[in-house]
All heavy atoms as a GROMACS GRO file, in nm:
protein
  594
    1MET      N    1   4.825  28.154  -0.203
    1MET     CA    2   4.731  28.264  -0.178
    1MET      C    3   4.689  28.325  -0.308
    1MET      O    4   4.576  28.370  -0.323
    1MET     CB    5   4.801  28.366  -0.087
    1MET     CG    6   4.699  28.456  -0.018
    1MET     SD    7   4.592  28.361   0.089
    1MET     CE    8   4.596  28.458   0.232
    2GLU      N    9   4.774  28.329  -0.409
    2GLU     CA   10   4.742  28.388  -0.538
    2GLU      C   11   4.630  28.313  -0.604
    2GLU      O   12   4.545  28.372  -0.672
    2GLU     CB   13   4.866  28.384  -0.629
    2GLU     CG   14   4.851  28.457  -0.761
    2GLU     CD   15   4.839  28.609  -0.745
    2GLU    OE1   16   4.893  28.663  -0.649
    2GLU    OE2   17   4.770  28.671  -0.829
    3GLU      N   18   4.620  28.181  -0.578
    3GLU     CA   19   4.516  28.099  -0.638
    3GLU      C   20   4.377  28.147  -0.593
    3GLU      O   21   4.282  28.148  -0.671
    3GLU     CB   22   4.538  27.953  -0.599
    3GLU     CG   23   4.442  27.860  -0.667
    3GLU     CD   24   4.470  27.716  -0.633
    3GLU    OE1   25   4.591  27.681  -0.622
    3GLU    OE2   26   4.375  27.639  -0.618
    4LYS      N   27   4.362  28.190  -0.469
    4LYS     CA   28   4.235  28.236  -0.419
    4LYS      C   29   4.184  28.358  -0.491
    4LYS      O   30   4.066  28.374  -0.516
    4LYS     CB   31   4.246  28.268  -0.268
    4LYS     CG   32   4.255  28.149  -0.181
    4LYS     CD   33   4.120  28.084  -0.167
    4LYS     CE   34   4.130  27.966  -0.068
    4LYS     NZ   35   4.011  27.887  -0.070
    5LYS      N   36   4.275  28.452  -0.530
    5LYS     CA   37   4.238  28.573  -0.601
    5LYS      C   38   4.175  28.540  -0.737
    5LYS      O   39   4.082  28.604  -0.779
    5LYS     CB   40   4.359  28.661  -0.626
    5LYS     CG   41   4.404  28.738  -0.504
    5LYS     CD   42   4.521  28.828  -0.541
    5LYS     CE   43   4.572  28.904  -0.421
    5LYS     NZ   44   4.687  28.988  -0.458
    6ASN      N   45   4.225  28.436  -0.803
    6ASN     CA   46   4.181  28.401  -0.937
    6ASN      C   47   4.062  28.305  -0.934
    6ASN      O   48   4.005  28.277  -1.039
    6ASN     CB   49   4.294  28.335  -1.018
    6ASN     CG   50   4.408  28.433  -1.043
    6ASN    OD1   51   4.383  28.554  -1.051
    6ASN    ND2   52   4.529  28.386  -1.052
    7GLU      N   53   4.027  28.256  -0.817
    7GLU     CA   54   3.916  28.161  -0.804
    7GLU      C   55   3.784  28.234  -0.822
    7GLU      O   56   3.761  28.339  -0.769
    7GLU     CB   57   3.922  28.096  -0.665
    7GLU     CG   58   3.827  27.982  -0.648
    7GLU     CD   59   3.846  27.912  -0.518
    7GLU    OE1   60   3.963  27.880  -0.484
    7GLU    OE2   61   3.745  27.886  -0.449
    8LEU      N   62   3.694  28.172  -0.902
    8LEU     CA   63   3.565  28.233  -0.929
    8LEU      C   64   3.468  28.205  -0.810
    8LEU      O   65   3.483  28.104  -0.739
    8LEU     CB   66   3.505  28.173  -1.056
    8LEU     CG   67   3.580  28.196  -1.184
    8LEU    CD1   68   3.512  28.124  -1.300
    8LEU    CD2   69   3.593  28.343  -1.213
    9SER      N   70   3.373  28.291  -0.794
    9SER     CA   71   3.270  28.270  -0.688
    9SER      C   72   3.177  28.160  -0.732
    9SER      O   73   3.176  28.116  -0.850
    9SER     CB   74   3.190  28.398  -0.667
    9SER     OG   75   3.107  28.426  -0.780
   10PHE      N   76   3.095  28.110  -0.640
   10PHE     CA   77   2.998  28.006  -0.669
   10PHE      C   78   2.906  28.053  -0.784
   10PHE      O   79   2.878  27.977  -0.879
   10PHE     CB   80   2.917  27.974  -0.546
   10PHE     CG   81   2.805  27.878  -0.571
   10PHE    CD1   82   2.830  27.742  -0.573
   10PHE    CD2   83   2.676  27.922  -0.590
   10PHE    CE1   84   2.727  27.653  -0.599
   10PHE    CE2   85   2.572  27.833  -0.612
   10PHE     CZ   86   2.598  27.696  -0.618
   11GLU      N   87   2.859  28.177  -0.773
   11GLU     CA   88   2.768  28.230  -0.872
   11GLU      C   89   2.830  28.241  -1.011
   11GLU      O   90   2.767  28.213  -1.114
   11GLU     CB   91   2.713  28.367  -0.827
   11GLU     CG   92   2.623  28.362  -0.708
   11GLU     CD   93   2.695  28.348  -0.574
   11GLU    OE1   94   2.822  28.357  -0.569
   11GLU    OE2   95   2.628  28.323  -0.475
   12GLU      N   96   2.958  28.281  -1.015
   12GLU     CA   97   3.031  28.291  -1.142
   12GLU      C   98   3.051  28.152  -1.204
   12GLU      O   99   3.031  28.133  -1.324
   12GLU     CB  100   3.166  28.358  -1.123
   12GLU     CG  101   3.153  28.505  -1.090
   12GLU     CD  102   3.285  28.568  -1.042
   12GLU    OE1  103   3.367  28.496  -0.976
   12GLU    OE2  104   3.306  28.686  -1.070
   13ASN      N  105   3.085  28.053  -1.119
   13ASN     CA  106   3.098  27.915  -1.166
   13ASN      C  107   2.965  27.865  -1.223
   13ASN      O  108   2.962  27.803  -1.328
   13ASN     CB  109   3.142  27.822  -1.055
   13ASN     CG  110   3.290  27.829  -1.027
   13ASN    OD1  111   3.366  27.868  -1.112
   13ASN    ND2  112   3.329  27.791  -0.907
   14LEU      N  113   2.859  27.891  -1.154
   14LEU     CA  114   2.727  27.844  -1.196
   14LEU      C  115   2.683  27.910  -1.325
   14LEU      O  116   2.630  27.844  -1.413
   14LEU     CB  117   2.623  27.876  -1.083
   14LEU     CG  118   2.496  27.794  -1.081
   14LEU    CD1  119   2.526  27.645  -1.080
   14LEU    CD2  120   2.412  27.833  -0.964
   15GLU      N  121   2.716  28.040  -1.341
   15GLU     CA  122   2.680  28.110  -1.465
   15GLU      C  123   2.757  28.051  -1.584
   15GLU      O  124   2.701  28.025  -1.691
   15GLU     CB  125   2.712  28.258  -1.453
   15GLU     CG  126   2.673  28.340  -1.571
   15GLU     CD  127   2.704  28.489  -1.550
   15GLU    OE1  128   2.706  28.535  -1.437
   15GLU    OE2  129   2.723  28.559  -1.653
   16GLN      N  130   2.888  28.025  -1.565
   16GLN     CA  131   2.969  27.965  -1.674
   16GLN      C  132   2.917  27.826  -1.705
   16GLN      O  133   2.912  27.786  -1.822
   16GLN     CB  134   3.116  27.962  -1.635
   16GLN     CG  135   3.182  28.096  -1.642
   16GLN     CD  136   3.333  28.086  -1.630
   16GLN    OE1  137   3.389  27.978  -1.628
   16GLN    NE2  138   3.399  28.198  -1.619
   17LEU      N  139   2.884  27.751  -1.602
   17LEU     CA  140   2.831  27.616  -1.621
   17LEU      C  141   2.702  27.618  -1.701
   17LEU      O  142   2.684  27.540  -1.795
   17LEU     CB  143   2.810  27.549  -1.486
   17LEU     CG  144   2.767  27.404  -1.482
   17LEU    CD1  145   2.865  27.317  -1.558
   17LEU    CD2  146   2.754  27.357  -1.340
   18SER      N  147   2.614  27.713  -1.670
   18SER     CA  148   2.490  27.729  -1.741
   18SER      C  149   2.516  27.761  -1.890
   18SER      O  150   2.447  27.706  -1.978
   18SER     CB  151   2.407  27.837  -1.678
   18SER     OG  152   2.286  27.857  -1.745
   19LYS      N  153   2.611  27.847  -1.915
   19LYS     CA  154   2.641  27.887  -2.056
   19LYS      C  155   2.693  27.764  -2.135
   19LYS      O  156   2.659  27.746  -2.254
   19LYS     CB  157   2.743  27.999  -2.058
   19LYS     CG  158   2.684  28.133  -2.018
   19LYS     CD  159   2.789  28.240  -2.016
   19LYS     CE  160   2.729  28.374  -1.969
   19LYS     NZ  161   2.832  28.479  -1.963
   20ILE      N  162   2.777  27.685  -2.068
   20ILE     CA  163   2.830  27.565  -2.136
   20ILE      C  164   2.717  27.468  -2.167
   20ILE      O  165   2.709  27.412  -2.277
   20ILE     CB  166   2.940  27.499  -2.050
   20ILE    CG1  167   3.063  27.586  -2.047
   20ILE    CG2  168   2.970  27.361  -2.103
   20ILE    CD1  169   3.170  27.541  -1.948
   21VAL      N  170   2.625  27.447  -2.073
   21VAL     CA  171   2.514  27.356  -2.096
   21VAL      C  172   2.430  27.405  -2.210
   21VAL      O  173   2.391  27.322  -2.299
   21VAL     CB  174   2.427  27.342  -1.964
   21VAL    CG1  175   2.297  27.269  -1.993
   21VAL    CG2  176   2.507  27.270  -1.858
   22GLU      N  177   2.399  27.534  -2.216
   22GLU     CA  178   2.322  27.589  -2.327
   22GLU      C  179   2.390  27.562  -2.460
   22GLU      O  180   2.327  27.524  -2.558
   22GLU     CB  181   2.299  27.741  -2.311
   22GLU     CG  182   2.203  27.774  -2.201
   22GLU     CD  183   2.192  27.925  -2.177
   22GLU    OE1  184   2.240  28.003  -2.262
   22GLU    OE2  185   2.134  27.964  -2.071
   23LYS      N  186   2.522  27.585  -2.462
   23LYS     CA  187   2.600  27.564  -2.586
   23LYS      C  188   2.595  27.416  -2.627
   23LYS      O  189   2.577  27.387  -2.746
   23LYS     CB  190   2.747  27.606  -2.561
   23LYS     CG  191   2.829  27.615  -2.685
   23LYS     CD  192   2.977  27.645  -2.658
   23LYS     CE  193   2.999  27.772  -2.582
   23LYS     NZ  194   3.144  27.804  -2.567
   24LEU      N  195   2.608  27.325  -2.530
   24LEU     CA  196   2.606  27.184  -2.564
   24LEU      C  197   2.470  27.138  -2.607
   24LEU      O  198   2.456  27.047  -2.692
   24LEU     CB  199   2.655  27.101  -2.441
   24LEU     CG  200   2.805  27.115  -2.406
   24LEU    CD1  201   2.836  27.042  -2.278
   24LEU    CD2  202   2.894  27.067  -2.519
   25GLU      N  203   2.364  27.196  -2.550
   25GLU     CA  204   2.228  27.156  -2.583
   25GLU      C  205   2.188  27.192  -2.726
   25GLU      O  206   2.100  27.130  -2.784
   25GLU     CB  207   2.130  27.217  -2.484
   25GLU     CG  208   2.128  27.152  -2.351
   25GLU     CD  209   2.032  27.216  -2.252
   25GLU    OE1  210   1.992  27.331  -2.270
   25GLU    OE2  211   1.995  27.145  -2.156
   26THR      N  212   2.256  27.290  -2.786
   26THR     CA  213   2.221  27.327  -2.925
   26THR      C  214   2.258  27.216  -3.020
   26THR      O  215   2.192  27.202  -3.125
   26THR     CB  216   2.298  27.454  -2.968
   26THR    OG1  217   2.440  27.426  -2.976
   26THR    CG2  218   2.271  27.572  -2.876
   27GLY      N  219   2.361  27.138  -2.989
   27GLY     CA  220   2.400  27.029  -3.077
   27GLY      C  221   2.478  27.079  -3.199
   27GLY      O  222   2.508  27.000  -3.289
   28GLU      N  223   2.509  27.206  -3.204
   28GLU     CA  224   2.575  27.263  -3.319
   28GLU      C  225   2.727  27.282  -3.292
   28GLU      O  226   2.791  27.349  -3.375
   28GLU     CB  227   2.509  27.398  -3.352
   28GLU     CG  228   2.365  27.382  -3.395
   28GLU     CD  229   2.298  27.516  -3.420
   28GLU    OE1  230   2.362  27.617  -3.417
   28GLU    OE2  231   2.173  27.511  -3.439
   29ILE      N  232   2.777  27.228  -3.188
   29ILE     CA  233   2.918  27.246  -3.153
   29ILE      C  234   2.994  27.119  -3.202
   29ILE      O  235   2.944  27.006  -3.182
   29ILE     CB  236   2.933  27.268  -3.001
   29ILE    CG1  237   3.078  27.299  -2.965
   29ILE    CG2  238   2.878  27.154  -2.919
   29ILE    CD1  239   3.092  27.346  -2.816
   30PRO      N  240   3.110  27.137  -3.264
   30PRO     CA  241   3.189  27.024  -3.312
   30PRO      C  242   3.227  26.929  -3.192
   30PRO      O  243   3.239  26.976  -3.076
   30PRO     CB  244   3.316  27.086  -3.370
   30PRO     CG  245   3.276  27.228  -3.400
   30PRO     CD  246   3.176  27.263  -3.302
   31LEU      N  247   3.240  26.804  -3.220
   31LEU     CA  248   3.266  26.703  -3.118
   31LEU      C  249   3.386  26.738  -3.031
   31LEU      O  250   3.378  26.729  -2.907
   31LEU     CB  251   3.282  26.565  -3.179
   31LEU     CG  252   3.307  26.452  -3.078
   31LEU    CD1  253   3.190  26.439  -2.982
   31LEU    CD2  254   3.330  26.320  -3.154
   32ASP      N  255   3.496  26.773  -3.093
   32ASP     CA  256   3.616  26.806  -3.013
   32ASP      C  257   3.593  26.924  -2.918
   32ASP      O  258   3.635  26.919  -2.802
   32ASP     CB  259   3.736  26.835  -3.102
   32ASP     CG  260   3.788  26.713  -3.176
   32ASP    OD1  261   3.763  26.600  -3.126
   32ASP    OD2  262   3.854  26.730  -3.277
   33ASP      N  263   3.521  27.023  -2.966
   33ASP     CA  264   3.486  27.137  -2.882
   33ASP      C  265   3.391  27.096  -2.772
   33ASP      O  266   3.398  27.144  -2.658
   33ASP     CB  267   3.427  27.250  -2.963
   33ASP     CG  268   3.527  27.315  -3.060
   33ASP    OD1  269   3.651  27.294  -3.041
   33ASP    OD2  270   3.485  27.381  -3.156
   34ALA      N  271   3.295  27.010  -2.805
   34ALA     CA  272   3.200  26.962  -2.706
   34ALA      C  273   3.268  26.888  -2.594
   34ALA      O  274   3.234  26.904  -2.477
   34ALA     CB  275   3.094  26.876  -2.773
   35ILE      N  276   3.366  26.806  -2.629
   35ILE     CA  277   3.443  26.734  -2.528
   35ILE      C  278   3.518  26.830  -2.436
   35ILE      O  279   3.515  26.814  -2.314
   35ILE     CB  280   3.541  26.631  -2.592
   35ILE    CG1  281   3.460  26.520  -2.658
   35ILE    CG2  282   3.637  26.574  -2.492
   35ILE    CD1  283   3.542  26.431  -2.749
   36CYS      N  284   3.578  26.930  -2.497
   36CYS     CA  285   3.652  27.032  -2.416
   36CYS      C  286   3.558  27.105  -2.323
   36CYS      O  287   3.585  27.127  -2.206
   36CYS     CB  288   3.719  27.126  -2.512
   36CYS     SG  289   3.819  27.252  -2.427
   37GLU      N  290   3.443  27.146  -2.378
   37GLU     CA  291   3.341  27.218  -2.298
   37GLU      C  292   3.286  27.129  -2.183
   37GLU      O  293   3.268  27.175  -2.073
   37GLU     CB  294   3.227  27.265  -2.384
   37GLU     CG  295   3.267  27.380  -2.481
   37GLU     CD  296   3.313  27.506  -2.409
   37GLU    OE1  297   3.246  27.553  -2.316
   37GLU    OE2  298   3.420  27.557  -2.449
   38PHE      N  299   3.272  27.000  -2.214
   38PHE     CA  300   3.224  26.906  -2.113
   38PHE      C  301   3.324  26.894  -1.999
   38PHE      O  302   3.285  26.890  -1.882
   38PHE     CB  303   3.197  26.770  -2.174
   38PHE     CG  304   3.148  26.668  -2.075
   38PHE    CD1  305   3.017  26.668  -2.033
   38PHE    CD2  306   3.235  26.574  -2.022
   38PHE    CE1  307   2.972  26.573  -1.938
   38PHE    CE2  308   3.189  26.480  -1.930
   38PHE     CZ  309   3.061  26.482  -1.885
   39GLN      N  310   3.449  26.889  -2.035
   39GLN     CA  311   3.558  26.882  -1.934
   39GLN      C  312   3.558  27.008  -1.844
   39GLN      O  313   3.571  26.999  -1.723
   39GLN     CB  314   3.694  26.860  -1.997
   39GLN     CG  315   3.708  26.720  -2.057
   39GLN     CD  316   3.834  26.706  -2.141
   39GLN    OE1  317   3.888  26.801  -2.193
   39GLN    NE2  318   3.879  26.581  -2.155
   40LYS      N  319   3.539  27.123  -1.907
   40LYS     CA  320   3.532  27.250  -1.829
   40LYS      C  321   3.412  27.245  -1.737
   40LYS      O  322   3.419  27.284  -1.622
   40LYS     CB  323   3.520  27.368  -1.924
   40LYS     CG  324   3.646  27.404  -1.997
   40LYS     CD  325   3.616  27.522  -2.092
   40LYS     CE  326   3.726  27.546  -2.192
   40LYS     NZ  327   3.692  27.652  -2.286
   41ALA      N  328   3.297  27.196  -1.791
   41ALA     CA  329   3.176  27.190  -1.710
   41ALA      C  330   3.194  27.099  -1.590
   41ALA      O  331   3.146  27.129  -1.482
   41ALA     CB  332   3.058  27.140  -1.797
   42THR      N  333   3.263  26.986  -1.609
   42THR     CA  334   3.290  26.896  -1.501
   42THR      C  335   3.370  26.963  -1.389
   42THR      O  336   3.336  26.949  -1.269
   42THR     CB  337   3.365  26.770  -1.550
   42THR    OG1  338   3.286  26.710  -1.652
   42THR    CG2  339   3.389  26.671  -1.442
   43LEU      N  340   3.472  27.041  -1.424
   43LEU     CA  341   3.553  27.113  -1.327
   43LEU      C  342   3.471  27.218  -1.254
   43LEU      O  343   3.483  27.234  -1.132
   43LEU     CB  344   3.675  27.174  -1.393
   43LEU     CG  345   3.780  27.076  -1.445
   43LEU    CD1  346   3.889  27.152  -1.522
   43LEU    CD2  347   3.839  26.997  -1.332
   44LEU      N  348   3.387  27.289  -1.329
   44LEU     CA  349   3.300  27.391  -1.268
   44LEU      C  350   3.201  27.329  -1.170
   44LEU      O  351   3.177  27.378  -1.062
   44LEU     CB  352   3.226  27.470  -1.376
   44LEU     CG  353   3.312  27.564  -1.460
   44LEU    CD1  354   3.232  27.611  -1.584
   44LEU    CD2  355   3.352  27.684  -1.380
   45ALA      N  356   3.143  27.214  -1.211
   45ALA     CA  357   3.047  27.146  -1.126
   45ALA      C  358   3.116  27.099  -0.996
   45ALA      O  359   3.059  27.108  -0.885
   45ALA     CB  360   2.984  27.028  -1.198
   46LYS      N  361   3.236  27.049  -1.011
   46LYS     CA  362   3.314  27.001  -0.892
   46LYS      C  363   3.341  27.122  -0.797
   46LYS      O  364   3.326  27.106  -0.678
   46LYS     CB  365   3.444  26.938  -0.934
   46LYS     CG  366   3.528  26.888  -0.821
   46LYS     CD  367   3.658  26.824  -0.865
   46LYS     CE  368   3.738  26.786  -0.745
   46LYS     NZ  369   3.872  26.739  -0.779
   47SER      N  370   3.379  27.233  -0.855
   47SER     CA  371   3.405  27.352  -0.774
   47SER      C  372   3.278  27.400  -0.700
   47SER      O  373   3.282  27.432  -0.584
   47SER     CB  374   3.458  27.465  -0.861
   47SER     OG  375   3.480  27.581  -0.784
   48CYS      N  376   3.166  27.398  -0.770
   48CYS     CA  377   3.037  27.435  -0.708
   48CYS      C  378   3.004  27.341  -0.594
   48CYS      O  379   2.964  27.386  -0.487
   48CYS     CB  380   2.926  27.436  -0.811
   48CYS     SG  381   2.926  27.576  -0.926
   49ASP      N  382   3.026  27.213  -0.616
   49ASP     CA  383   2.995  27.112  -0.511
   49ASP      C  384   3.083  27.134  -0.392
   49ASP      O  385   3.035  27.127  -0.277
   49ASP     CB  386   3.018  26.971  -0.570
   49ASP     CG  387   2.983  26.863  -0.469
   49ASP    OD1  388   2.867  26.862  -0.423
   49ASP    OD2  389   3.070  26.779  -0.440
   50GLU      N  390   3.211  27.161  -0.410
   50GLU     CA  391   3.302  27.189  -0.299
   50GLU      C  392   3.262  27.313  -0.222
   50GLU      O  393   3.265  27.312  -0.099
   50GLU     CB  394   3.445  27.202  -0.348
   50GLU     CG  395   3.505  27.072  -0.398
   50GLU     CD  396   3.640  27.087  -0.471
   50GLU    OE1  397   3.682  27.206  -0.493
   50GLU    OE2  398   3.700  26.985  -0.508
   51LYS      N  399   3.222  27.418  -0.292
   51LYS     CA  400   3.179  27.540  -0.227
   51LYS      C  401   3.052  27.515  -0.148
   51LYS      O  402   3.037  27.568  -0.035
   51LYS     CB  403   3.158  27.650  -0.328
   51LYS     CG  404   3.289  27.704  -0.387
   51LYS     CD  405   3.266  27.808  -0.495
   51LYS     CE  406   3.394  27.847  -0.560
   51LYS     NZ  407   3.481  27.929  -0.485
   52LEU      N  408   2.957  27.439  -0.200
   52LEU     CA  409   2.834  27.409  -0.128
   52LEU      C  410   2.864  27.327  -0.004
   52LEU      O  411   2.806  27.352   0.107
   52LEU     CB  412   2.735  27.333  -0.218
   52LEU     CG  413   2.666  27.415  -0.323
   52LEU    CD1  414   2.583  27.325  -0.414
   52LEU    CD2  415   2.575  27.520  -0.258
   53LYS      N  416   2.952  27.226  -0.012
   53LYS     CA  417   2.988  27.148   0.107
   53LYS      C  418   3.056  27.231   0.211
   53LYS      O  419   3.030  27.219   0.330
   53LYS     CB  420   3.077  27.031   0.061
   53LYS     CG  421   3.000  26.920  -0.008
   53LYS     CD  422   3.090  26.806  -0.050
   53LYS     CE  423   3.010  26.702  -0.121
   53LYS     NZ  424   3.092  26.597  -0.176
   54SER      N  425   3.140  27.323   0.168
   54SER     CA  426   3.208  27.412   0.263
   54SER      C  427   3.108  27.503   0.333
   54SER      O  428   3.115  27.522   0.454
   54SER     CB  429   3.310  27.497   0.188
   54SER     OG  430   3.375  27.587   0.273
   55ALA      N  431   3.015  27.552   0.258
   55ALA     CA  432   2.911  27.639   0.316
   55ALA      C  433   2.825  27.561   0.413
   55ALA      O  434   2.792  27.609   0.523
   55ALA     CB  435   2.823  27.702   0.207
   56GLU      N  436   2.792  27.438   0.379
   56GLU     CA  437   2.710  27.351   0.468
   56GLU      C  438   2.785  27.326   0.597
   56GLU      O  439   2.728  27.332   0.706
   56GLU     CB  440   2.677  27.222   0.397
   56GLU     CG  441   2.590  27.132   0.482
   56GLU     CD  442   2.560  26.998   0.413
   56GLU    OE1  443   2.630  26.959   0.319
   56GLU    OE2  444   2.462  26.933   0.456
   57ASP      N  445   2.913  27.293   0.586
   57ASP     CA  446   2.997  27.269   0.705
   57ASP      C  447   2.996  27.392   0.795
   57ASP      O  448   2.988  27.381   0.919
   57ASP     CB  449   3.138  27.231   0.671
   57ASP     CG  450   3.146  27.092   0.608
   57ASP    OD1  451   3.049  27.013   0.621
   57ASP    OD2  452   3.251  27.060   0.550
   58ALA      N  453   3.012  27.511   0.737
   58ALA     CA  454   3.017  27.633   0.815
   58ALA      C  455   2.882  27.664   0.883
   58ALA      O  456   2.880  27.708   0.998
   58ALA     CB  457   3.056  27.751   0.724
   59ILE      N  458   2.776  27.634   0.814
   59ILE     CA  459   2.642  27.660   0.868
   59ILE      C  460   2.612  27.562   0.985
   59ILE      O  461   2.541  27.597   1.076
   59ILE     CB  462   2.535  27.649   0.759
   59ILE    CG1  463   2.552  27.767   0.664
   59ILE    CG2  464   2.395  27.643   0.815
   59ILE    CD1  465   2.470  27.760   0.539
   60CYS      N  466   2.666  27.443   0.975
   60CYS     CA  467   2.634  27.339   1.075
   60CYS      C  468   2.724  27.352   1.200
   60CYS      O  469   2.723  27.264   1.286
   60CYS     CB  470   2.652  27.200   1.014
   60CYS     SG  471   2.526  27.167   0.892
   61LYS      N  472   2.798  27.460   1.213
   61LYS     CA  473   2.883  27.480   1.330
   61LYS      C  474   2.829  27.601   1.410
   61LYS      O  475   2.769  27.692   1.353
   61LYS     CB  476   3.029  27.513   1.288
   61LYS     CG  477   3.098  27.404   1.213
   61LYS     CD  478   3.137  27.291   1.303
   61LYS     CE  479   3.215  27.187   1.222
   61LYS     NZ  480   3.239  27.067   1.299
   62MET      N  481   2.852  27.599   1.534
   62MET     CA  482   2.814  27.712   1.619
   62MET      C  483   2.925  27.735   1.719
   62MET      O  484   3.005  27.646   1.751
   62MET     CB  485   2.680  27.690   1.687
   62MET     CG  486   2.676  27.570   1.782
   62MET     SD  487   2.514  27.547   1.856
   62MET     CE  488   2.530  27.644   2.002
   63VAL      N  489   2.932  27.856   1.775
   63VAL     CA  490   3.031  27.889   1.874
   63VAL      C  491   2.971  27.863   2.010
   63VAL      O  492   2.867  27.914   2.043
   63VAL     CB  493   3.076  28.033   1.861
   63VAL    CG1  494   3.181  28.067   1.966
   63VAL    CG2  495   3.132  28.061   1.720
   64SER      N  496   3.041  27.780   2.091
   64SER     CA  497   2.996  27.752   2.228
   64SER      C  498   3.026  27.869   2.320
   64SER      O  499   3.098  27.965   2.282
   64SER     CB  500   3.061  27.625   2.275
   64SER     OG  501   3.199  27.646   2.298
   65ASP      N  502   2.981  27.858   2.442
   65ASP     CA  503   3.006  27.963   2.542
   65ASP      C  504   3.157  27.981   2.567
   65ASP      O  505   3.202  28.087   2.600
   65ASP     CB  506   2.936  27.929   2.675
   65ASP     CG  507   2.784  27.938   2.661
   65ASP    OD1  508   2.737  28.010   2.573
   65ASP    OD2  509   2.713  27.868   2.739
   66SER      N  510   3.233  27.872   2.549
   66SER     CA  511   3.375  27.877   2.573
   66SER      C  512   3.455  27.928   2.452
   66SER      O  513   3.574  27.941   2.454
   66SER     CB  514   3.428  27.740   2.609
   66SER     OG  515   3.413  27.649   2.501
   67GLY      N  516   3.379  27.959   2.341
   67GLY     CA  517   3.444  28.010   2.219
   67GLY      C  518   3.488  27.902   2.123
   67GLY      O  519   3.545  27.931   2.019
   68GLU      N  520   3.459  27.781   2.154
   68GLU     CA  521   3.493  27.667   2.067
   68GLU      C  522   3.385  27.646   1.962
   68GLU      O  523   3.267  27.666   1.986
   68GLU     CB  524   3.513  27.538   2.149
   68GLU     CG  525   3.621  27.544   2.254
   68GLU     CD  526   3.759  27.541   2.193
   68GLU    OE1  527   3.780  27.469   2.095
   68GLU    OE2  528   3.844  27.614   2.245
   69LEU      N  529   3.429  27.598   1.845
   69LEU     CA  530   3.330  27.560   1.741
   69LEU      C  531   3.277  27.421   1.771
   69LEU      O  532   3.354  27.331   1.799
   69LEU     CB  533   3.394  27.562   1.602
   69LEU     CG  534   3.410  27.695   1.534
   69LEU    CD1  535   3.476  27.676   1.398
   69LEU    CD2  536   3.278  27.765   1.517
   70GLU      N  537   3.147  27.405   1.764
   70GLU     CA  538   3.083  27.277   1.789
   70GLU      C  539   2.982  27.250   1.679
   70GLU      O  540   2.934  27.342   1.615
   70GLU     CB  541   3.006  27.280   1.924
   70GLU     CG  542   3.090  27.303   2.043
   70GLU     CD  543   3.008  27.311   2.171
   70GLU    OE1  544   2.884  27.316   2.164
   70GLU    OE2  545   3.069  27.312   2.279
   71ASP      N  546   2.953  27.124   1.659
   71ASP     CA  547   2.845  27.088   1.563
   71ASP      C  548   2.715  27.137   1.620
   71ASP      O  549   2.686  27.131   1.737
   71ASP     CB  550   2.837  26.937   1.546
   71ASP     CG  551   2.955  26.883   1.465
   71ASP    OD1  552   3.011  26.959   1.382
   71ASP    OD2  553   2.987  26.765   1.481
   72PHE      N  554   2.633  27.192   1.531
   72PHE     CA  555   2.501  27.245   1.570
   72PHE      C  556   2.405  27.129   1.575
   72PHE      O  557   2.388  27.057   1.479
   72PHE     CB  558   2.455  27.351   1.469
   72PHE     CG  559   2.319  27.407   1.499
   72PHE    CD1  560   2.304  27.494   1.603
   72PHE    CD2  561   2.209  27.370   1.426
   72PHE    CE1  562   2.178  27.546   1.634
   72PHE    CE2  563   2.084  27.420   1.455
   72PHE     CZ  564   2.069  27.510   1.560
   73GLU      N  565   2.339  27.110   1.688
   73GLU     CA  566   2.240  27.006   1.705
   73GLU      C  567   2.116  27.061   1.770
   73GLU      O  568   2.128  27.141   1.866
   73GLU     CB  569   2.299  26.889   1.790
   73GLU     CG  570   2.417  26.818   1.723
   73GLU     CD  571   2.475  26.706   1.813
   73GLU    OE1  572   2.411  26.670   1.910
   73GLU    OE2  573   2.583  26.664   1.779
   74ILE      N  574   2.002  27.019   1.723
   74ILE     CA  575   1.880  27.059   1.784
   74ILE      C  576   1.839  26.952   1.884
   74ILE      O  577   1.820  26.837   1.846
   74ILE     CB  578   1.768  27.082   1.677
   74ILE    CG1  579   1.810  27.189   1.580
   74ILE    CG2  580   1.636  27.112   1.743
   74ILE    CD1  581   1.718  27.208   1.463
   75GLY      N  582   1.823  26.990   2.010
   75GLY     CA  583   1.784  26.895   2.111
   75GLY      C  584   1.636  26.867   2.104
   75GLY      O  585   1.557  26.954   2.068
   76GLU      N  586   1.600  26.741   2.135
   76GLU     CA  587   1.457  26.707   2.133
   76GLU      C  588   1.402  26.709   2.272
   76GLU      O  589   1.454  26.690   2.370
   76GLU     CB  590   1.444  26.564   2.076
   76GLU     CG  591   1.480  26.564   1.929
   76GLU     CD  592   1.463  26.427   1.869
   76GLU    OE1  593   1.368  26.355   1.905
   76GLU    OE2  594   1.544  26.391   1.782
   0.00000   0.00000   0.00000
């Protein structure tokens, strides 16, 4: 449960990812630092992807009349 408290929001992850990309795009960062920043960026991107998938799953569910969660489908 402690891990959730320290977890950044999607927006915070995206902001940090953007800062890393800007830093890497300058080309003025030493190679070892660039590799470290790239690794951080990869983890941030993975976290963003997981949060987006989780949000998509939540949006694609609806509560039925019986109170059960069901996949949301539009009938034709």
